[in-house]
C-alpha positions as CSV (number, residue, x, y, z in Angstrom):
1,M,73.0,79.8,102.5
2,N,76.5,78.6,101.3
3,E,78.7,81.6,100.6
4,Y,80.0,79.9,97.5
5,L,76.6,79.3,96.0
6,L,76.6,82.4,93.8
7,L,80.3,82.6,92.8
8,R,81.7,79.1,93.1
9,D,83.8,78.0,90.2
10,R,83.3,81.2,88.3
11,I,85.9,83.2,86.5
12,A,86.4,86.7,87.9
13,V,88.3,89.4,86.1
14,L,90.4,91.8,88.3
15,A,90.8,95.2,86.7
16,T,94.4,96.2,87.5
17,M,97.7,96.9,85.8
18,H,99.5,97.6,89.0
19,Q,99.9,94.0,90.3
20,K,97.1,94.2,92.9
21,E,96.4,90.6,92.2
22,Q,99.4,89.8,94.4
23,V,97.4,90.5,97.5
24,M,93.8,90.4,96.2
25,A,93.7,87.2,94.2
26,P,94.7,84.7,96.9
27,I,92.1,86.0,99.3
28,L,89.3,86.1,96.7
29,E,90.1,82.7,95.3
30,E,90.3,81.0,98.7
31,Q,87.4,82.7,100.4
32,L,84.9,82.8,97.4
33,G,85.9,79.6,95.4
34,I,86.5,81.6,92.2
35,K,89.4,81.8,89.7
36,V,90.8,85.3,89.3
37,I,92.3,86.5,86.0
38,V,93.9,89.8,85.0
39,P,93.1,91.2,81.6
40,Q,96.1,91.8,79.3
41,N,96.8,95.3,78.1
42,F,94.2,96.9,80.4
43,N,95.2,100.5,81.0
44,T,93.7,101.6,84.3
45,D,95.5,105.0,84.0
46,T,92.7,106.1,81.6
47,F,90.5,106.2,84.7
48,G,92.8,108.6,86.5
49,T,96.4,108.9,87.8
50,F,97.9,109.8,91.2
51,T,100.3,112.1,89.4
52,R,97.4,114.2,88.2
53,E,98.1,114.2,84.5
54,I,94.8,112.3,84.0
55,K,91.9,113.4,86.3
56,R,89.9,110.6,88.0
57,L,86.6,109.9,86.4
58,G,83.9,110.5,89.0
59,T,84.0,109.6,92.7
60,Q,86.3,106.9,94.1
61,I,83.5,104.4,94.0
62,E,82.4,105.4,90.5
63,A,86.0,105.1,89.2
64,A,86.3,101.5,90.7
65,R,82.9,100.6,89.2
66,L,83.9,101.9,85.8
67,K,87.1,99.8,85.9
68,A,85.2,96.7,86.8
69,E,82.6,97.3,84.0
70,K,85.3,97.9,81.4
71,A,87.2,94.8,82.4
72,M,84.0,92.7,82.0
73,A,83.3,94.3,78.6
74,L,86.8,93.4,77.4
75,T,86.8,89.8,78.6
76,G,83.1,88.9,78.4
77,E,83.0,87.8,82.0
78,T,80.1,88.7,84.3
79,L,82.1,88.8,87.6
80,A,84.7,91.5,88.2
81,F,86.7,93.1,91.0
82,A,88.4,96.5,91.0
83,S,90.0,98.8,93.5
84,E,90.6,102.6,93.8
85,G,92.7,104.5,96.3
86,S,92.7,108.0,97.5
87,F,95.1,110.0,99.7
88,G,94.6,113.2,101.7
89,P,93.7,114.6,105.1
90,H,92.0,112.2,107.6
91,P,88.3,112.9,107.6
92,I,88.2,113.4,111.4
93,I,91.7,114.3,112.4
94,P,93.0,117.4,110.5
95,Y,96.5,117.4,109.0
96,L,96.9,113.7,109.5
97,P,97.4,112.0,106.1
98,A,95.3,109.0,105.4
99,N,94.8,106.3,102.7
100,R,91.2,105.2,101.8
101,E,91.0,102.1,99.7
102,I,87.9,100.9,98.0
103,V,87.5,97.3,96.6
104,I,84.3,96.6,94.6
105,L,82.7,93.3,93.6
106,L,80.4,93.5,90.6
107,D,78.3,90.4,89.7
108,R,76.2,91.2,86.6
109,A,74.7,87.7,86.5
110,N,73.1,88.2,90.0
111,N,72.8,92.0,90.0
112,L,75.1,92.1,93.1
113,E,77.4,94.9,94.1
114,I,79.5,94.9,97.3
115,I,82.1,97.4,98.4
116,G,84.9,96.8,100.8
117,E,86.7,99.7,102.4
118,S,89.7,100.4,104.6
119,L,90.8,103.8,105.9
120,S,94.4,103.8,107.2
121,T,96.8,106.4,108.6
122,E,99.6,104.0,107.8
123,T,100.8,105.8,104.6
124,N,104.0,107.4,103.4
125,Y,102.1,109.8,101.2
126,N,104.3,112.9,100.9
127,H,105.7,115.5,98.5
128,Q,108.3,118.2,98.5
129,L,110.1,120.8,96.3
130,V,113.8,120.2,96.3
131,S,116.7,122.0,94.7
132,S,119.6,119.6,95.4
133,V,120.4,116.0,95.3
134,E,121.0,116.0,99.0
135,A,117.5,117.3,99.6
136,A,116.0,114.6,97.4
137,E,118.0,111.9,99.2
138,N,116.8,113.2,102.6
139,F,113.2,113.1,101.4
140,A,113.7,109.6,100.1
141,Q,114.9,108.4,103.5
142,T,111.8,109.7,105.2
143,V,109.3,107.8,102.9
144,G,110.8,104.3,102.9
145,F,112.9,104.5,99.7
146,P,113.9,102.3,97.9
147,A,111.2,99.7,99.0
148,H,108.7,102.5,98.2
149,G,109.1,104.2,94.8
150,L,109.4,107.8,94.0
151,V,108.2,110.2,91.3
152,I,110.1,113.3,90.0
153,I,108.1,116.1,88.3
154,V,109.9,118.8,86.4
155,G,107.9,121.9,85.5
156,D,104.2,122.2,85.4
157,Y,103.3,118.8,84.1
158,S,99.5,119.4,84.6
159,E,99.7,121.9,81.7
160,G,102.0,119.7,79.5
161,K,105.0,121.9,80.1
162,G,107.2,119.5,82.0
163,E,108.5,116.0,82.4
164,I,107.5,113.2,84.8
165,F,109.6,110.3,85.9
166,K,107.8,107.5,87.8
167,G,108.9,104.2,89.4
168,I,112.2,105.4,90.7
169,T,113.5,102.6,93.0
170,T,117.3,102.9,93.1
171,S,119.7,105.5,94.4
172,E,121.6,105.6,91.2
173,K,118.5,106.4,89.1
174,L,117.3,109.0,91.7
175,I,120.6,110.8,91.6
176,E,120.8,110.7,87.8
177,I,117.3,112.1,87.3
178,V,117.6,114.8,90.0
179,E,121.0,116.0,88.6
180,N,119.7,116.2,85.0
181,S,116.4,117.7,86.0
182,L,118.0,120.5,88.1
183,K,120.0,121.5,85.0
184,N,116.7,122.4,83.3
185,S,115.0,123.6,86.5
186,P,117.6,125.1,88.8
187,N,114.9,126.7,91.1
188,G,113.7,123.3,92.1
189,I,111.9,120.1,91.1
190,H,108.9,118.3,92.6
191,I,109.6,115.0,94.3
192,E,106.8,112.8,95.7
193,T,106.0,109.2,96.7
194,D,104.9,106.9,94.0
195,M,101.4,105.7,95.2
196,R,100.9,103.0,92.6
197,A,100.3,99.7,94.3
198,M,103.4,97.8,92.9
199,Y,105.7,100.7,94.1
200,N,104.1,101.2,97.5
201,P,104.0,98.1,99.8
202,T,102.3,100.2,102.5
203,R,99.4,101.0,100.2
204,M,99.3,97.4,99.0
205,K,98.7,96.2,102.6
206,N,95.7,98.5,102.8
207,I,94.3,97.1,99.6
208,E,94.6,93.7,101.3
209,N,92.7,95.1,104.3
210,A,89.9,96.4,102.0
211,T,89.7,93.1,100.3
212,W,89.1,91.3,103.6
213,D,86.4,93.9,104.5
214,L,84.7,93.0,101.2
215,I,84.9,89.3,102.1
216,N,83.4,90.0,105.5
217,K,80.5,92.0,104.0
218,F,79.9,89.3,101.4
219,K,79.6,86.7,104.1
220,H,77.0,88.7,106.1
221,F,73.8,87.1,104.8
222,C,70.3,88.4,104.9
223,P,68.4,86.7,107.7
224,Q,65.3,86.6,105.5
225,C,66.5,85.4,102.1
226,G,70.1,84.4,102.7
227,W,71.5,86.9,100.1
228,P,75.1,88.0,100.7
229,G,76.1,91.6,101.4
230,F,73.5,92.3,104.2
231,E,75.2,95.6,105.2
232,I,74.7,98.9,107.0
233,K,72.9,101.4,104.9
234,E,71.8,104.0,107.4
235,S,72.7,105.2,111.0
236,K,70.4,107.0,113.3
237,K,71.6,109.5,115.9
238,G,70.0,110.2,119.2
239,L,71.9,108.1,121.8
240,P,70.4,109.4,125.1
241,C,72.6,111.4,127.5
242,G,73.5,109.4,130.6
243,F,72.5,112.3,132.9
244,C,69.5,114.1,131.4
245,Y,68.4,111.4,128.9
246,L,67.9,113.9,126.1
247,P,69.1,112.7,122.7
248,T,72.7,113.5,121.6
249,Q,74.4,113.5,118.2
250,L,75.9,110.0,118.8
251,V,74.6,107.0,117.0
252,R,71.7,105.2,118.6
253,S,71.1,102.5,116.0
254,I,72.1,101.3,112.6
255,I,70.0,99.9,109.8
256,Y,70.9,96.9,107.7
257,R,69.3,96.4,104.3
258,C,69.3,93.5,101.8
259,Q,70.0,94.2,98.2
260,N,67.9,91.3,97.0
261,C,64.6,91.4,99.0
262,D,65.0,94.8,100.6
263,F,64.5,93.3,104.1
264,R,65.6,95.8,106.8
265,Q,66.8,95.2,110.3
266,E,67.6,97.8,113.0
267,E,70.4,97.2,115.5
268,L,70.2,99.3,118.7
269,F,73.4,100.6,120.4
270,P,75.9,99.2,117.9
271,D,78.8,100.6,119.9
272,G,77.7,98.7,123.0
273,L,76.7,101.9,124.9
274,E,73.1,102.6,125.8
275,T,73.8,106.1,127.1
276,A,76.2,108.9,126.1
277,D,78.7,110.6,128.3
278,P,77.2,114.0,129.4
279,S,80.2,115.7,127.7
280,F,78.6,114.9,124.4
281,C,75.2,116.4,125.4
282,Q,74.3,119.7,124.0
283,Y,72.1,120.4,127.0
284,C,74.4,119.3,129.8
285,N,77.5,120.6,128.0
286,P,76.4,123.4,125.6
């Protein structure tokens, strides 16, 4: 099956107001044969903000799906892309900050949904309480300023009792805002990285990575019907111990499933190992 068959020459709307088309559109257009447009006056902040004044609607995937659906409703198109990012502790390595990016493809004409993903520890995500211009400048130096933007929050903005300044990208503006803010809040102000894509090139790179993951998943076709997006839906534990051959908690196989015909295929030993090191065995190493 030709990968362009479903999407070739179609218009796709990209649900963004933060210039994500800079990294996403060239990849999507070249790899899928589509034309990407960005809707005008589309406020993605209504689906949640990193600065917490608007809580995200649903899970990360649900929020991306809502963006794509809204963009299609506004433009009348049946093909849409959207992305959603999150920042926090790494799911496996505690205290290590990580950025998880989701990129979703929604094709209502063909009832197709594919999700690309990239988890990266390459992030400048950080925040701090500062009480001087010097402390603010020191923080800025550690997070890649001015190439990476900053946010200043004065007071408890989550309760509507403070002020918020976003998109700070010059030393002059940073000093001006910090000096004025400390007059009203001498005990300290909150400074943090601006995680919006157009103010954070490190995050933008991870959005690009997630877009490539989406492309790779789209081009993995079902061996039975040729439908795109033949991807992993389940993993089975039980890789046998290399010493006693009892099952361990490591993955023994993965299950691929087709969205179109529901064909399933099991792949044994996806990590290339047919036995587990005894150190992972609950019997040999209780």
